N, C-alpha and C positions, 0 to 999 in steps of 0.2 A: 588518644590524649586525656590523661588527666585531668580533673582540676581540683586542686586540694586545699581546703581551708581550717585555721587554729580551729580545736575541738570548743565546743560548747562547756565544758568543766573548766577553761581557764576562766578564771572569776576576776582575772585583775584587769584581763583589756578587751574592749567594746567597740565595733566603729557602731556610731549610732544612728549616722546620716553620710550623706555624699552627693555633690550635686557643684555644679557652677565653677568647676575645677579645684573643689575644697573636699576635705573630709574632717569630718566630728566625731572626735576619739576620746576613750576612758581609758583612762592610763591609773588603775588602782582606783585611790580618792579624786583624782582630776581629768578635767574635763580641756580638750587642746582642739582649737581653730587651726590646720595647718595648709596649703595648697599641694592640690593632687590633680594634675594636670590629663590623668587620665579618666577623672571624675565628669564625662562631657553631657550627662543629663541634667536636668532640673534636680533639687534635692528637694525632699518628701516634707521637710518642715520650714515655716518661714524664717526668714533670717532673724529677725525679732526673736525667736524662741531659739537661734544658735548663739547668739549673744548674751542672751540669759543663760543659758545653761553653760556656756566655756568661762572655762578660769585665765585661759590666756590666748590670743591670736597670734598669727604670723604674717607680719606684712611683708611681700618681696621686697629687693632693693635692688638698686638703678643695675645689676649685672644680672638680675634674672632672666632664664632663658641664655645666657652664654655660656659657654664651653670654661669650666673649672668653676665657674659663680652661680652656677645656673641655680642653687640653693640658699645664697646668702640674703641675709635681710634681720628682720628684726621682730623682736617678740612682744605683744603689747597686752600688757595686765590687767586685767577686767574684774579678776575678784583677787583676795592675799591666798597665796601659796608658797610654799617652799621651793628655793631655787633647784634643791635637789632632793630626790624621792626613791622610792626603793618599792618593787614588784615584784610578783614570787610566779613561778611557773613549774608545778610540779605534771610529771608526764601521764601519758596513759595508764591508766590499772592495765595490768596483766590479763591478757584475751583468756585465758583457760582459766587460770585462779582466782580473778576481780582480786587480789592482791596489789596492794599499793604499789607503784613501780619507784625504783633507784633511784629516776630521773626527778632531782629538784633543785630548781636554779632559784638565786635570789640577783636580781639585775638592777641596778642604780639608775637612774634616769637624769634629765638635765635639760636644761636648754640651750640648745649650741646656737648659735651663730649662723648655721645651715640647714634650719629645719627639720632637724633630726634630733632625737632625745636617747639615744642609746641604745635602741634593740629597733626590731623590725617583725613586727608581732605577726605576719605573713609567714617569717620564716620557720615557723613552731613543728609544721610539719618535716621539715627537714632536720630539724633537731631531733624530732622521735624517730627519723632514718637513721642518724647516727646513732643514736643512743641504742636501738638495736641490730643494726650492722656490728656496730662492735661489740657489743655483748654478745652474740655470736661467734665475733674471733675471738672473742676475750675466753670462752669456753673451750673453743680447739686448739689454743694455746697451750689452756691449761690441762686438756685431755692429752697434748702429746711433750709435755714437760716444756712446753718455750716462754718466752719471756712476754710480758705483757703487749698486744697489737700497739704498734705506732702510728699513731695522725698526727697527721702534717694539715694543719688550718692557716689558708694563707688569704690575706687580703682579710681578715680575722677581725676586724672593730672591736667592737667590747666585750668578743668571746662567749657569747651564746652557745654558739657551736664548739667549740673548743671544750666549752663544761659538760655539754650533752656527750661526748667523748669524754671527758674523765670520769663522770661519774658512772660512764658502763667500763671501766677499771683498764683504760687505753694510758699509754704514753704519751703523751700530748706535747708537740713544737707548736706554738701559737705567735707567727709574724703577721705583723703589721706595720708601716714603713710610717706611722707618726706616733711615737715616742707617747703622746697626753692618752689616747685611745688603748696603749697595751698597758700603762699605769691603770687606765680605771675596766680594763680587763682583769689585773692583778684583782682588784677590789671586789667585783664580782664572783671571782674566785673562793677568797676569801669570804666571803660575807654567806657563800654557799658552803660552805664545810670543807671542801677543796684544797690542795697543795698539790706541788710538784709538777707543775707544768712551765713548760720549757718555754722563757720568754724570747722573743726576736725583734729585735726595730731593724728593718732592711729593706730595699726592694727586694719585689716576689721574684721576680725574673731572675735576678743576678742568682739570689739564694738558691731556687731550682737546679739553674744550672752549673752552679758549682755542687749540688750534693748530686749532682749526676755524675760531675767529673771524680767524686769520690768515691762512687759505688753506692753509695747509701741508698736505703729503700724504706719503703713507707708502706702498712698496711692498708690506712684511708687516708685519702689526700680530700681535701674541703676547697672549693675555690669561690669565691662570692667577688669577681671582679669590679671595679666601675669602670665606665663609661671615659672616664680621662682621670690620670692621679699622676704625682709624681712620687718618688721616692726619697728617702733620707738627705740624699746626697744630689737633686737635682736631676734623678733618672724622670724621665717621660715616659707616662705608661698612655696608648691609646687603645684600645679593646680592639676593633676592628683590626688594627696593624698590628697586634701583637699576641691576640687570644690567641692561634691557630698552635704558635709557637710556643707559646705557654704550655699548652694542650700535650704536647710532644714533649715536653722535657717532663711536665707531673706522669707522660706514658714510659719514660727511661726511670722512674723514680719510685714508681709504683711496685709493689712485691707480684708476682708474676701468676701468681694465684691465692685464693682466700682475700680475696682485697677488694676496698672500694672505691668511686670515686663520684662526687656530689658537684655538679658545678650548677650557681645558680648565676643567671643575667636579669638585670632590670634594664636593662638598653633598651630605649623605641627601637621597635621593627626587628627585633632577634626573636623567634618563634621555636617554637618545642623543637620542631621538624629543623630549623637552622642545628639548632644545638646538639642533637642527634648525631645530625650527618660529620658535626666537626668533631666529635668524639672518637664516633667510630673511624674518620682519616685520619685523627691525630695518632690512634690506638693500633689500628692496622691489626686488627684479630686479638685473640687470645680472651674477647670481652664473653664473659658467659650469659649475663642476663642488662638490660638496657631497656631505661623505662626514664618518661618525659611527661611533662605538663606543665599547668601552671598553679600560680600561688597566687592565691584570691583572698579577699575580706569581705564576709558579707554584713552588709548592716542592717537596721532592725528594721528596717522596711522592704526587706528581699532583695536587697539590686545586690549584684556581683560587681566588685573594683579589682579586675585583675590588674596583679604589681609587679610579678617577674616569674619567670620561666625556667626551671628546673631542667637538670638529667643525672640522671642516677645510675651507675653500671657496675658492677662486680666482676671481678677474676678470677 
């Protein structure tokens, strides 16, 4: 099992410290203090130093820890800061030539009522993988006179993964059940100098089932499902009950060769081994390569904060 971190060359993000169920992070020019249940250890800096550094801190609300409301609360401003601001992510230089990557993302951040700010920085290794795999497929398609590879991003949130695929030359479909975050993703696309992404506001499972009935296929599929969620028409999503069926549907709409899947899971109690097993069983063969691991953040004092597990498969 691999452990992956955002690369040190990303200058717009830094985990400064973690502990006592919190993390202290820098996003661009602002420093945020947020809850992090997985930070079970003591912080390296004194609380007074956290308070002195932070521009804003998050206080959990009464629903904190309850399904569907676990992240609700309020932000407390400690210093003057903008309601919205932008950060940049530029991809890793090409390994052979050291030339600059074509992966350039501009991401808008904002203080939401649910602790989140519009980006999950530990996902940077997945963005890199998606960019590399899509670039590889784009070369194959071009060499064979085929259209651009089609990539579907389910539970796509504000779209960093969608942008990574688009930067690599894909025909991208971005799906999320919340119209506001789809609008947010569109802003990120435009600010990143990209266009042409297909936007879908729908329940992910319903969409995947319909695509299977229609016989539509995708060369890359990205899934980052929440533990709990709701579709735009009140559809209920519960990860434990629906993940396997969703992956079976994904297996039906994934191209049978020269294709890839990225699965990311945040839910507590899910391991990389579980992720690998559920992918293998859902796809029932045809997998050419399979890798899994944890996506982590390392703070400036050397502590490792594990945040999600990933599974990446190719056919």
